[in-house]
PDB file of N, CA, C and O in Angstrom:
ATOM      1  N   MET A   1      22.334 -16.532 -40.533  1.00  0.00           N
ATOM      2  CA  MET A   1      23.414 -16.906 -39.641  1.00  0.00           C
ATOM      3  C   MET A   1      22.833 -17.674 -38.453  1.00  0.00           C
ATOM      4  O   MET A   1      21.718 -17.418 -37.997  1.00  0.00           O
ATOM      5  N   GLU A   2      23.618 -18.602 -37.986  1.00  0.00           N
ATOM      6  CA  GLU A   2      23.184 -19.423 -36.870  1.00  0.00           C
ATOM      7  C   GLU A   2      24.290 -19.507 -35.830  1.00  0.00           C
ATOM      8  O   GLU A   2      25.478 -19.395 -36.134  1.00  0.00           O
ATOM      9  N   LEU A   3      23.857 -19.708 -34.601  1.00  0.00           N
ATOM     10  CA  LEU A   3      24.782 -19.893 -33.490  1.00  0.00           C
ATOM     11  C   LEU A   3      24.222 -21.019 -32.634  1.00  0.00           C
ATOM     12  O   LEU A   3      23.093 -20.927 -32.152  1.00  0.00           O
ATOM     13  N   PHE A   4      24.994 -22.075 -32.441  1.00  0.00           N
ATOM     14  CA  PHE A   4      24.540 -23.268 -31.714  1.00  0.00           C
ATOM     15  C   PHE A   4      23.315 -23.903 -32.376  1.00  0.00           C
ATOM     16  O   PHE A   4      22.515 -24.554 -31.704  1.00  0.00           O
ATOM     17  N   GLY A   5      23.171 -23.723 -33.651  1.00  0.00           N
ATOM     18  CA  GLY A   5      22.066 -24.328 -34.380  1.00  0.00           C
ATOM     19  C   GLY A   5      20.773 -23.525 -34.339  1.00  0.00           C
ATOM     20  O   GLY A   5      19.751 -23.993 -34.842  1.00  0.00           O
ATOM     21  N   TYR A   6      20.787 -22.329 -33.754  1.00  0.00           N
ATOM     22  CA  TYR A   6      19.592 -21.480 -33.676  1.00  0.00           C
ATOM     23  C   TYR A   6      19.870 -20.153 -34.374  1.00  0.00           C
ATOM     24  O   TYR A   6      21.005 -19.676 -34.360  1.00  0.00           O
ATOM     25  N   PRO A   7      18.846 -19.549 -34.987  1.00  0.00           N
ATOM     26  CA  PRO A   7      19.047 -18.234 -35.620  1.00  0.00           C
ATOM     27  C   PRO A   7      19.466 -17.183 -34.581  1.00  0.00           C
ATOM     28  O   PRO A   7      19.032 -17.221 -33.429  1.00  0.00           O
ATOM     29  N   ILE A   8      20.301 -16.265 -35.009  1.00  0.00           N
ATOM     30  CA  ILE A   8      20.821 -15.212 -34.126  1.00  0.00           C
ATOM     31  C   ILE A   8      19.685 -14.380 -33.536  1.00  0.00           C
ATOM     32  O   ILE A   8      19.749 -13.996 -32.368  1.00  0.00           O
ATOM     33  N   LEU A   9      18.648 -14.096 -34.321  1.00  0.00           N
ATOM     34  CA  LEU A   9      17.527 -13.286 -33.840  1.00  0.00           C
ATOM     35  C   LEU A   9      16.836 -13.974 -32.659  1.00  0.00           C
ATOM     36  O   LEU A   9      16.518 -13.309 -31.672  1.00  0.00           O
ATOM     37  N   ASN A  10      16.600 -15.268 -32.732  1.00  0.00           N
ATOM     38  CA  ASN A  10      15.976 -15.994 -31.622  1.00  0.00           C
ATOM     39  C   ASN A  10      16.844 -15.937 -30.366  1.00  0.00           C
ATOM     40  O   ASN A  10      16.322 -15.787 -29.262  1.00  0.00           O
ATOM     41  N   ILE A  11      18.143 -16.055 -30.523  1.00  0.00           N
ATOM     42  CA  ILE A  11      19.054 -15.996 -29.384  1.00  0.00           C
ATOM     43  C   ILE A  11      19.031 -14.595 -28.768  1.00  0.00           C
ATOM     44  O   ILE A  11      19.017 -14.456 -27.545  1.00  0.00           O
ATOM     45  N   ALA A  12      19.027 -13.566 -29.605  1.00  0.00           N
ATOM     46  CA  ALA A  12      18.995 -12.187 -29.105  1.00  0.00           C
ATOM     47  C   ALA A  12      17.707 -11.920 -28.335  1.00  0.00           C
ATOM     48  O   ALA A  12      17.736 -11.281 -27.284  1.00  0.00           O
ATOM     49  N   ILE A  13      16.583 -12.399 -28.845  1.00  0.00           N
ATOM     50  CA  ILE A  13      15.308 -12.206 -28.150  1.00  0.00           C
ATOM     51  C   ILE A  13      15.314 -12.937 -26.814  1.00  0.00           C
ATOM     52  O   ILE A  13      14.864 -12.387 -25.809  1.00  0.00           O
ATOM     53  N   ALA A  14      15.813 -14.161 -26.787  1.00  0.00           N
ATOM     54  CA  ALA A  14      15.861 -14.937 -25.547  1.00  0.00           C
ATOM     55  C   ALA A  14      16.762 -14.271 -24.509  1.00  0.00           C
ATOM     56  O   ALA A  14      16.417 -14.226 -23.328  1.00  0.00           O
ATOM     57  N   VAL A  15      17.907 -13.756 -24.938  1.00  0.00           N
ATOM     58  CA  VAL A  15      18.820 -13.080 -24.020  1.00  0.00           C
ATOM     59  C   VAL A  15      18.174 -11.804 -23.478  1.00  0.00           C
ATOM     60  O   VAL A  15      18.313 -11.506 -22.291  1.00  0.00           O
ATOM     61  N   THR A  16      17.477 -11.052 -24.316  1.00  0.00           N
ATOM     62  CA  THR A  16      16.796  -9.827 -23.884  1.00  0.00           C
ATOM     63  C   THR A  16      15.714 -10.137 -22.857  1.00  0.00           C
ATOM     64  O   THR A  16      15.615  -9.446 -21.843  1.00  0.00           O
ATOM     65  N   ILE A  17      14.910 -11.153 -23.097  1.00  0.00           N
ATOM     66  CA  ILE A  17      13.854 -11.531 -22.159  1.00  0.00           C
ATOM     67  C   ILE A  17      14.463 -12.027 -20.851  1.00  0.00           C
ATOM     68  O   ILE A  17      13.963 -11.697 -19.776  1.00  0.00           O
ATOM     69  N   GLY A  18      15.523 -12.806 -20.927  1.00  0.00           N
ATOM     70  CA  GLY A  18      16.203 -13.284 -19.719  1.00  0.00           C
ATOM     71  C   GLY A  18      16.764 -12.132 -18.897  1.00  0.00           C
ATOM     72  O   GLY A  18      16.646 -12.125 -17.671  1.00  0.00           O
ATOM     73  N   TYR A  19      17.371 -11.162 -19.563  1.00  0.00           N
ATOM     74  CA  TYR A  19      17.903  -9.987 -18.866  1.00  0.00           C
ATOM     75  C   TYR A  19      16.781  -9.219 -18.178  1.00  0.00           C
ATOM     76  O   TYR A  19      16.949  -8.756 -17.050  1.00  0.00           O
ATOM     77  N   PHE A  20      15.637  -9.079 -18.849  1.00  0.00           N
ATOM     78  CA  PHE A  20      14.487  -8.377 -18.279  1.00  0.00           C
ATOM     79  C   PHE A  20      14.021  -9.080 -17.001  1.00  0.00           C
ATOM     80  O   PHE A  20      13.786  -8.424 -15.987  1.00  0.00           O
ATOM     81  N   PHE A  21      13.888 -10.404 -17.043  1.00  0.00           N
ATOM     82  CA  PHE A  21      13.462 -11.149 -15.866  1.00  0.00           C
ATOM     83  C   PHE A  21      14.498 -11.049 -14.737  1.00  0.00           C
ATOM     84  O   PHE A  21      14.130 -10.921 -13.569  1.00  0.00           O
ATOM     85  N   TRP A  22      15.762 -11.106 -15.077  1.00  0.00           N
ATOM     86  CA  TRP A  22      16.829 -10.995 -14.093  1.00  0.00           C
ATOM     87  C   TRP A  22      16.769  -9.653 -13.371  1.00  0.00           C
ATOM     88  O   TRP A  22      16.846  -9.598 -12.144  1.00  0.00           O
ATOM     89  N   ARG A  23      16.629  -8.556 -14.149  1.00  0.00           N
ATOM     90  CA  ARG A  23      16.544  -7.212 -13.552  1.00  0.00           C
ATOM     91  C   ARG A  23      15.294  -7.065 -12.697  1.00  0.00           C
ATOM     92  O   ARG A  23      15.360  -6.510 -11.600  1.00  0.00           O
ATOM     93  N   THR A  24      14.160  -7.553 -13.178  1.00  0.00           N
ATOM     94  CA  THR A  24      12.912  -7.467 -12.426  1.00  0.00           C
ATOM     95  C   THR A  24      13.015  -8.248 -11.126  1.00  0.00           C
ATOM     96  O   THR A  24      12.551  -7.779 -10.087  1.00  0.00           O
ATOM     97  N   GLY A  25      13.606  -9.418 -11.166  1.00  0.00           N
ATOM     98  CA  GLY A  25      13.775 -10.220  -9.958  1.00  0.00           C
ATOM     99  C   GLY A  25      14.622  -9.525  -8.913  1.00  0.00           C
ATOM    100  O   GLY A  25      14.287  -9.552  -7.729  1.00  0.00           O
ATOM    101  N   PHE A  26      15.711  -8.906  -9.329  1.00  0.00           N
ATOM    102  CA  PHE A  26      16.549  -8.188  -8.377  1.00  0.00           C
ATOM    103  C   PHE A  26      15.831  -6.972  -7.804  1.00  0.00           C
ATOM    104  O   PHE A  26      16.007  -6.656  -6.627  1.00  0.00           O
ATOM    105  N   ARG A  27      15.040  -6.296  -8.597  1.00  0.00           N
ATOM    106  CA  ARG A  27      14.282  -5.146  -8.073  1.00  0.00           C
ATOM    107  C   ARG A  27      13.249  -5.599  -7.044  1.00  0.00           C
ATOM    108  O   ARG A  27      13.057  -4.932  -6.027  1.00  0.00           O
ATOM    109  N   VAL A  28      12.591  -6.710  -7.293  1.00  0.00           N
ATOM    110  CA  VAL A  28      11.613  -7.233  -6.335  1.00  0.00           C
ATOM    111  C   VAL A  28      12.310  -7.622  -5.043  1.00  0.00           C
ATOM    112  O   VAL A  28      11.831  -7.283  -3.961  1.00  0.00           O
ATOM    113  N   LEU A  29      13.427  -8.325  -5.132  1.00  0.00           N
ATOM    114  CA  LEU A  29      14.164  -8.714  -3.933  1.00  0.00           C
ATOM    115  C   LEU A  29      14.689  -7.503  -3.170  1.00  0.00           C
ATOM    116  O   LEU A  29      14.657  -7.494  -1.940  1.00  0.00           O
ATOM    117  N   ARG A  30      15.162  -6.500  -3.862  1.00  0.00           N
ATOM    118  CA  ARG A  30      15.652  -5.285  -3.215  1.00  0.00           C
ATOM    119  C   ARG A  30      14.508  -4.565  -2.499  1.00  0.00           C
ATOM    120  O   ARG A  30      14.702  -4.015  -1.415  1.00  0.00           O
ATOM    121  N   GLY A  31      13.307  -4.569  -3.108  1.00  0.00           N
ATOM    122  CA  GLY A  31      12.149  -3.939  -2.472  1.00  0.00           C
ATOM    123  C   GLY A  31      11.724  -4.655  -1.201  1.00  0.00           C
ATOM    124  O   GLY A  31      11.294  -4.015  -0.242  1.00  0.00           O
ATOM    125  N   MET A  32      11.841  -5.987  -1.185  1.00  0.00           N
ATOM    126  CA  MET A  32      11.474  -6.748   0.008  1.00  0.00           C
ATOM    127  C   MET A  32      12.508  -6.595   1.117  1.00  0.00           C
ATOM    128  O   MET A  32      12.178  -6.749   2.293  1.00  0.00           O
ATOM    129  N   ALA A  33      13.732  -6.299   0.767  1.00  0.00           N
ATOM    130  CA  ALA A  33      14.794  -6.176   1.756  1.00  0.00           C
ATOM    131  C   ALA A  33      14.847  -4.787   2.377  1.00  0.00           C
ATOM    132  O   ALA A  33      15.567  -4.587   3.355  1.00  0.00           O
ATOM    133  N   ALA A  34      14.110  -3.828   1.843  1.00  0.00           N
ATOM    134  CA  ALA A  34      14.138  -2.468   2.375  1.00  0.00           C
ATOM    135  C   ALA A  34      13.483  -2.432   3.752  1.00  0.00           C
ATOM    136  O   ALA A  34      12.445  -3.064   3.951  1.00  0.00           O
ATOM    137  N   PRO A  35      14.066  -1.707   4.707  1.00  0.00           N
ATOM    138  CA  PRO A  35      13.477  -1.641   6.046  1.00  0.00           C
ATOM    139  C   PRO A  35      12.180  -0.821   6.038  1.00  0.00           C
ATOM    140  O   PRO A  35      11.970   0.029   5.173  1.00  0.00           O
ATOM    141  N   ILE A  36      11.321  -1.098   7.019  1.00  0.00           N
ATOM    142  CA  ILE A  36      10.073  -0.353   7.156  1.00  0.00           C
ATOM    143  C   ILE A  36      10.412   1.048   7.638  1.00  0.00           C
ATOM    144  O   ILE A  36      11.212   1.201   8.561  1.00  0.00           O
ATOM    145  N   PRO A  37       9.815   2.083   7.029  1.00  0.00           N
ATOM    146  CA  PRO A  37      10.138   3.450   7.449  1.00  0.00           C
ATOM    147  C   PRO A  37       9.666   3.726   8.876  1.00  0.00           C
ATOM    148  O   PRO A  37       8.695   3.131   9.344  1.00  0.00           O
ATOM    149  N   GLU A  38      10.353   4.623   9.552  1.00  0.00           N
ATOM    150  CA  GLU A  38      10.002   5.009  10.910  1.00  0.00           C
ATOM    151  C   GLU A  38       8.647   5.723  10.911  1.00  0.00           C
ATOM    152  O   GLU A  38       8.299   6.381   9.930  1.00  0.00           O
ATOM    153  N   PRO A  39       7.878   5.600  12.001  1.00  0.00           N
ATOM    154  CA  PRO A  39       6.608   6.333  12.056  1.00  0.00           C
ATOM    155  C   PRO A  39       6.872   7.839  12.104  1.00  0.00           C
ATOM    156  O   PRO A  39       7.919   8.270  12.588  1.00  0.00           O
ATOM    157  N   PRO A  40       5.938   8.630  11.610  1.00  0.00           N
ATOM    158  CA  PRO A  40       6.159  10.078  11.615  1.00  0.00           C
ATOM    159  C   PRO A  40       6.202  10.616  13.044  1.00  0.00           C
ATOM    160  O   PRO A  40       5.635  10.009  13.953  1.00  0.00           O
ATOM    161  N   PRO A  41       6.866  11.742  13.245  1.00  0.00           N
ATOM    162  CA  PRO A  41       6.932  12.310  14.593  1.00  0.00           C
ATOM    163  C   PRO A  41       5.538  12.741  15.068  1.00  0.00           C
ATOM    164  O   PRO A  41       4.643  12.945  14.249  1.00  0.00           O
ATOM    165  N   PRO A  42       5.351  12.882  16.385  1.00  0.00           N
ATOM    166  CA  PRO A  42       4.047  13.296  16.908  1.00  0.00           C
ATOM    167  C   PRO A  42       3.620  14.634  16.316  1.00  0.00           C
ATOM    168  O   PRO A  42       4.442  15.531  16.130  1.00  0.00           O
ATOM    169  N   GLY A  43       2.350  14.757  16.028  1.00  0.00           N
ATOM    170  CA  GLY A  43       1.817  16.002  15.465  1.00  0.00           C
ATOM    171  C   GLY A  43       1.604  15.933  13.970  1.00  0.00           C
ATOM    172  O   GLY A  43       0.787  16.682  13.434  1.00  0.00           O
ATOM    173  N   GLU A  44       2.315  15.054  13.281  1.00  0.00           N
ATOM    174  CA  GLU A  44       2.104  14.894  11.847  1.00  0.00           C
ATOM    175  C   GLU A  44       0.964  13.915  11.608  1.00  0.00           C
ATOM    176  O   GLU A  44       0.708  13.030  12.424  1.00  0.00           O
ATOM    177  N   LEU A  45       0.290  14.083  10.492  1.00  0.00           N
ATOM    178  CA  LEU A  45      -0.847  13.220  10.185  1.00  0.00           C
ATOM    179  C   LEU A  45      -0.376  11.854   9.717  1.00  0.00           C
ATOM    180  O   LEU A  45       0.612  11.732   8.993  1.00  0.00           O
ATOM    181  N   ARG A  46      -1.105  10.825  10.146  1.00  0.00           N
ATOM    182  CA  ARG A  46      -0.823   9.444   9.758  1.00  0.00           C
ATOM    183  C   ARG A  46      -1.981   8.927   8.926  1.00  0.00           C
ATOM    184  O   ARG A  46      -3.115   9.383   9.070  1.00  0.00           O
ATOM    185  N   LYS A  47      -1.687   7.969   8.052  1.00  0.00           N
ATOM    186  CA  LYS A  47      -2.748   7.357   7.254  1.00  0.00           C
ATOM    187  C   LYS A  47      -3.471   6.319   8.108  1.00  0.00           C
ATOM    188  O   LYS A  47      -2.841   5.443   8.700  1.00  0.00           O
ATOM    189  N   VAL A  48      -4.794   6.426   8.165  1.00  0.00           N
ATOM    190  CA  VAL A  48      -5.641   5.452   8.854  1.00  0.00           C
ATOM    191  C   VAL A  48      -6.835   5.165   7.963  1.00  0.00           C
ATOM    192  O   VAL A  48      -7.164   5.962   7.084  1.00  0.00           O
ATOM    193  N   LYS A  49      -7.480   4.041   8.183  1.00  0.00           N
ATOM    194  CA  LYS A  49      -8.717   3.706   7.454  1.00  0.00           C
ATOM    195  C   LYS A  49      -9.710   3.186   8.477  1.00  0.00           C
ATOM    196  O   LYS A  49      -9.723   1.997   8.796  1.00  0.00           O
ATOM    197  N   ILE A  50     -10.546   4.088   8.991  1.00  0.00           N
ATOM    198  CA  ILE A  50     -11.490   3.748  10.046  1.00  0.00           C
ATOM    199  C   ILE A  50     -12.872   4.261   9.641  1.00  0.00           C
ATOM    200  O   ILE A  50     -13.000   5.369   9.121  1.00  0.00           O
ATOM    201  N   MET A  51     -13.903   3.449   9.881  1.00  0.00           N
ATOM    202  CA  MET A  51     -15.289   3.837   9.589  1.00  0.00           C
ATOM    203  C   MET A  51     -16.023   4.117  10.892  1.00  0.00           C
ATOM    204  O   MET A  51     -15.910   3.360  11.856  1.00  0.00           O
ATOM    205  N   TYR A  52     -16.779   5.214  10.912  1.00  0.00           N
ATOM    206  CA  TYR A  52     -17.617   5.578  12.050  1.00  0.00           C
ATOM    207  C   TYR A  52     -19.055   5.759  11.565  1.00  0.00           C
ATOM    208  O   TYR A  52     -19.290   6.122  10.412  1.00  0.00           O
ATOM    209  N   ARG A  53     -20.016   5.500  12.460  1.00  0.00           N
ATOM    210  CA  ARG A  53     -21.431   5.698  12.136  1.00  0.00           C
ATOM    211  C   ARG A  53     -22.084   6.448  13.295  1.00  0.00           C
ATOM    212  O   ARG A  53     -21.841   6.154  14.465  1.00  0.00           O
ATOM    213  N   CYS A  54     -22.914   7.421  12.939  1.00  0.00           N
ATOM    214  CA  CYS A  54     -23.673   8.167  13.941  1.00  0.00           C
ATOM    215  C   CYS A  54     -24.809   7.274  14.430  1.00  0.00           C
ATOM    216  O   CYS A  54     -25.573   6.740  13.626  1.00  0.00           O
ATOM    217  N   GLY A  55     -24.918   7.112  15.754  1.00  0.00           N
ATOM    218  CA  GLY A  55     -25.954   6.272  16.324  1.00  0.00           C
ATOM    219  C   GLY A  55     -27.340   6.897  16.261  1.00  0.00           C
ATOM    220  O   GLY A  55     -28.339   6.201  16.440  1.00  0.00           O
ATOM    221  N   ILE A  56     -27.413   8.205  16.010  1.00  0.00           N
ATOM    222  CA  ILE A  56     -28.715   8.887  15.989  1.00  0.00           C
ATOM    223  C   ILE A  56     -29.300   8.934  14.582  1.00  0.00           C
ATOM    224  O   ILE A  56     -30.444   8.536  14.368  1.00  0.00           O
ATOM    225  N   CYS A  57     -28.501   9.429  13.608  1.00  0.00           N
ATOM    226  CA  CYS A  57     -29.052   9.609  12.254  1.00  0.00           C
ATOM    227  C   CYS A  57     -28.518   8.602  11.238  1.00  0.00           C
ATOM    228  O   CYS A  57     -29.058   8.511  10.135  1.00  0.00           O
ATOM    229  N   GLY A  58     -27.469   7.839  11.577  1.00  0.00           N
ATOM    230  CA  GLY A  58     -26.952   6.822  10.672  1.00  0.00           C
ATOM    231  C   GLY A  58     -25.910   7.301   9.686  1.00  0.00           C
ATOM    232  O   GLY A  58     -25.500   6.536   8.813  1.00  0.00           O
ATOM    233  N   THR A  59     -25.472   8.527   9.793  1.00  0.00           N
ATOM    234  CA  THR A  59     -24.440   9.047   8.895  1.00  0.00           C
ATOM    235  C   THR A  59     -23.139   8.279   9.118  1.00  0.00           C
ATOM    236  O   THR A  59     -22.730   8.045  10.256  1.00  0.00           O
ATOM    237  N   GLU A  60     -22.493   7.891   8.015  1.00  0.00           N
ATOM    238  CA  GLU A  60     -21.227   7.180   8.109  1.00  0.00           C
ATOM    239  C   GLU A  60     -20.084   8.060   7.628  1.00  0.00           C
ATOM    240  O   GLU A  60     -20.239   8.839   6.687  1.00  0.00           O
ATOM    241  N   VAL A  61     -18.933   7.927   8.285  1.00  0.00           N
ATOM    242  CA  VAL A  61     -17.744   8.714   7.960  1.00  0.00           C
ATOM    243  C   VAL A  61     -16.567   7.757   7.859  1.00  0.00           C
ATOM    244  O   VAL A  61     -16.407   6.870   8.698  1.00  0.00           O
ATOM    245  N   ARG A  62     -15.748   7.935   6.837  1.00  0.00           N
ATOM    246  CA  ARG A  62     -14.510   7.163   6.716  1.00  0.00           C
ATOM    247  C   ARG A  62     -13.355   8.116   6.983  1.00  0.00           C
ATOM    248  O   ARG A  62     -13.172   9.096   6.262  1.00  0.00           O
ATOM    249  N   MET A  63     -12.581   7.829   8.013  1.00  0.00           N
ATOM    250  CA  MET A  63     -11.443   8.658   8.368  1.00  0.00           C
ATOM    251  C   MET A  63     -10.216   8.099   7.656  1.00  0.00           C
ATOM    252  O   MET A  63      -9.927   6.907   7.760  1.00  0.00           O
ATOM    253  N   THR A  64      -9.494   8.954   6.934  1.00  0.00           N
ATOM    254  CA  THR A  64      -8.324   8.493   6.178  1.00  0.00           C
ATOM    255  C   THR A  64      -7.001   9.003   6.734  1.00  0.00           C
ATOM    256  O   THR A  64      -5.973   8.351   6.552  1.00  0.00           O
ATOM    257  N   VAL A  65      -6.999  10.152   7.408  1.00  0.00           N
ATOM    258  CA  VAL A  65      -5.783  10.657   8.048  1.00  0.00           C
ATOM    259  C   VAL A  65      -6.144  11.149   9.446  1.00  0.00           C
ATOM    260  O   VAL A  65      -7.239  11.663   9.675  1.00  0.00           O
ATOM    261  N   ALA A  66      -5.198  10.982  10.381  1.00  0.00           N
ATOM    262  CA  ALA A  66      -5.419  11.412  11.758  1.00  0.00           C
ATOM    263  C   ALA A  66      -4.074  11.676  12.407  1.00  0.00           C
ATOM    264  O   ALA A  66      -3.048  11.182  11.938  1.00  0.00           O
ATOM    265  N   PRO A  67      -4.069  12.455  13.485  1.00  0.00           N
ATOM    266  CA  PRO A  67      -2.795  12.731  14.158  1.00  0.00           C
ATOM    267  C   PRO A  67      -2.256  11.531  14.929  1.00  0.00           C
ATOM    268  O   PRO A  67      -1.061  11.474  15.217  1.00  0.00           O
ATOM    269  N   ASP A  68      -3.116  10.569  15.269  1.00  0.00           N
ATOM    270  CA  ASP A  68      -2.709   9.363  15.995  1.00  0.00           C
ATOM    271  C   ASP A  68      -3.147   8.136  15.217  1.00  0.00           C
ATOM    272  O   ASP A  68      -3.984   8.228  14.320  1.00  0.00           O
ATOM    273  N   GLN A  69      -2.574   6.975  15.565  1.00  0.00           N
ATOM    274  CA  GLN A  69      -2.966   5.736  14.911  1.00  0.00           C
ATOM    275  C   GLN A  69      -4.369   5.315  15.338  1.00  0.00           C
ATOM    276  O   GLN A  69      -5.096   4.717  14.545  1.00  0.00           O
ATOM    277  N   GLU A  70      -4.762   5.616  16.573  1.00  0.00           N
ATOM    278  CA  GLU A  70      -6.105   5.331  17.079  1.00  0.00           C
ATOM    279  C   GLU A  70      -6.730   6.641  17.541  1.00  0.00           C
ATOM    280  O   GLU A  70      -6.689   6.953  18.731  1.00  0.00           O
ATOM    281  N   PRO A  71      -7.312   7.417  16.619  1.00  0.00           N
ATOM    282  CA  PRO A  71      -7.848   8.731  16.974  1.00  0.00           C
ATOM    283  C   PRO A  71      -9.173   8.608  17.739  1.00  0.00           C
ATOM    284  O   PRO A  71      -9.853   7.585  17.655  1.00  0.00           O
ATOM    285  N   PRO A  72      -9.529   9.656  18.482  1.00  0.00           N
ATOM    286  CA  PRO A  72     -10.844   9.650  19.143  1.00  0.00           C
ATOM    287  C   PRO A  72     -11.941   9.780  18.087  1.00  0.00           C
ATOM    288  O   PRO A  72     -11.706  10.340  17.016  1.00  0.00           O
ATOM    289  N   PRO A  73     -13.143   9.263  18.382  1.00  0.00           N
ATOM    290  CA  PRO A  73     -14.210   9.314  17.380  1.00  0.00           C
ATOM    291  C   PRO A  73     -14.684  10.746  17.133  1.00  0.00           C
ATOM    292  O   PRO A  73     -14.694  11.565  18.052  1.00  0.00           O
ATOM    293  N   PRO A  74     -15.076  11.049  15.896  1.00  0.00           N
ATOM    294  CA  PRO A  74     -15.627  12.375  15.614  1.00  0.00           C
ATOM    295  C   PRO A  74     -17.019  12.514  16.226  1.00  0.00           C
ATOM    296  O   PRO A  74     -17.637  11.525  16.622  1.00  0.00           O
ATOM    297  N   ARG A  75     -17.502  13.746  16.299  1.00  0.00           N
ATOM    298  CA  ARG A  75     -18.828  13.998  16.867  1.00  0.00           C
ATOM    299  C   ARG A  75     -19.799  14.346  15.747  1.00  0.00           C
ATOM    300  O   ARG A  75     -19.448  15.036  14.791  1.00  0.00           O
ATOM    301  N   HIS A  76     -21.029  13.853  15.884  1.00  0.00           N
ATOM    302  CA  HIS A  76     -22.102  14.148  14.939  1.00  0.00           C
ATOM    303  C   HIS A  76     -23.404  14.111  15.723  1.00  0.00           C
ATOM    304  O   HIS A  76     -23.567  13.254  16.592  1.00  0.00           O
ATOM    305  N   CYS A  77     -24.317  15.000  15.447  1.00  0.00           N
ATOM    306  CA  CYS A  77     -25.579  15.126  16.198  1.00  0.00           C
ATOM    307  C   CYS A  77     -25.290  15.311  17.689  1.00  0.00           C
ATOM    308  O   CYS A  77     -26.034  14.816  18.536  1.00  0.00           O
ATOM    309  N   LEU A  78     -24.217  16.018  18.003  1.00  0.00           N
ATOM    310  CA  LEU A  78     -23.773  16.334  19.360  1.00  0.00           C
ATOM    311  C   LEU A  78     -23.397  15.100  20.181  1.00  0.00           C
ATOM    312  O   LEU A  78     -23.349  15.176  21.408  1.00  0.00           O
ATOM    313  N   GLU A  79     -23.131  13.965  19.529  1.00  0.00           N
ATOM    314  CA  GLU A  79     -22.721  12.732  20.194  1.00  0.00           C
ATOM    315  C   GLU A  79     -21.491  12.155  19.490  1.00  0.00           C
ATOM    316  O   GLU A  79     -21.274  12.403  18.304  1.00  0.00           O
ATOM    317  N   ASP A  80     -20.689  11.385  20.228  1.00  0.00           N
ATOM    318  CA  ASP A  80     -19.567  10.682  19.602  1.00  0.00           C
ATOM    319  C   ASP A  80     -20.103   9.617  18.652  1.00  0.00           C
ATOM    320  O   ASP A  80     -21.087   8.943  18.956  1.00  0.00           O
ATOM    321  N   MET A  81     -19.457   9.471  17.511  1.00  0.00           N
ATOM    322  CA  MET A  81     -19.867   8.448  16.543  1.00  0.00           C
ATOM    323  C   MET A  81     -19.362   7.084  17.000  1.00  0.00           C
ATOM    324  O   MET A  81     -18.376   6.996  17.732  1.00  0.00           O
ATOM    325  N   ASP A  82     -20.043   6.013  16.566  1.00  0.00           N
ATOM    326  CA  ASP A  82     -19.692   4.642  16.921  1.00  0.00           C
ATOM    327  C   ASP A  82     -18.729   4.078  15.888  1.00  0.00           C
ATOM    328  O   ASP A  82     -18.894   4.295  14.687  1.00  0.00           O
ATOM    329  N   LEU A  83     -17.720   3.352  16.365  1.00  0.00           N
ATOM    330  CA  LEU A  83     -16.778   2.689  15.471  1.00  0.00           C
ATOM    331  C   LEU A  83     -17.481   1.532  14.785  1.00  0.00           C
ATOM    332  O   LEU A  83     -18.009   0.642  15.452  1.00  0.00           O
ATOM    333  N   VAL A  84     -17.493   1.537  13.436  1.00  0.00           N
ATOM    334  CA  VAL A  84     -18.136   0.459  12.686  1.00  0.00           C
ATOM    335  C   VAL A  84     -17.171  -0.706  12.588  1.00  0.00           C
ATOM    336  O   VAL A  84     -17.454  -1.792  13.094  1.00  0.00           O
ATOM    337  N   ALA A  85     -16.058  -0.497  11.956  1.00  0.00           N
ATOM    338  CA  ALA A  85     -15.032  -1.530  11.838  1.00  0.00           C
ATOM    339  C   ALA A  85     -13.808  -0.898  11.212  1.00  0.00           C
ATOM    340  O   ALA A  85     -13.925  -0.146  10.245  1.00  0.00           O
ATOM    341  N   PRO A  86     -12.638  -1.190  11.747  1.00  0.00           N
ATOM    342  CA  PRO A  86     -11.433  -0.712  11.062  1.00  0.00           C
ATOM    343  C   PRO A  86     -11.257  -1.489   9.769  1.00  0.00           C
ATOM    344  O   PRO A  86     -11.541  -2.686   9.713  1.00  0.00           O
ATOM    345  N   ILE A  87     -10.794  -0.818   8.745  1.00  0.00           N
ATOM    346  CA  ILE A  87     -10.556  -1.451   7.448  1.00  0.00           C
ATOM    347  C   ILE A  87      -9.083  -1.785   7.369  1.00  0.00           C
ATOM    348  O   ILE A  87      -8.248  -0.886   7.272  1.00  0.00           O
ATOM    349  N   ASP A  88      -8.751  -3.059   7.409  1.00  0.00           N
ATOM    350  CA  ASP A  88      -7.355  -3.503   7.334  1.00  0.00           C
ATOM    351  C   ASP A  88      -7.013  -3.845   5.907  1.00  0.00           C
ATOM    352  O   ASP A  88      -7.609  -4.754   5.328  1.00  0.00           O
ATOM    353  N   ASP A  89      -6.049  -3.125   5.319  1.00  0.00           N
ATOM    354  CA  ASP A  89      -5.563  -3.416   3.949  1.00  0.00           C
ATOM    355  C   ASP A  89      -4.102  -3.713   4.004  1.00  0.00           C
ATOM    356  O   ASP A  89      -3.487  -3.983   2.972  1.00  0.00           O
TER     357      ASP A  89
END
């Protein structure tokens, strides 16, 4: 059987693929239109990615969660650790 000069199976496959792309496109657009969530209330842990290095022994620490967006440096060898570089992702 043919429709518009093309086999029905080819038309069905093309319509299915088109529907898939249409749905995926709307999901992507809906995801971009979503508002940014509010920051957590004070006292809750926030995700951070900060690297610190001990100036005395060279130990490095990667901080992944903290109560503030810019937490105070941790202590090691009885001294505050030095900020190496924030990791921006």
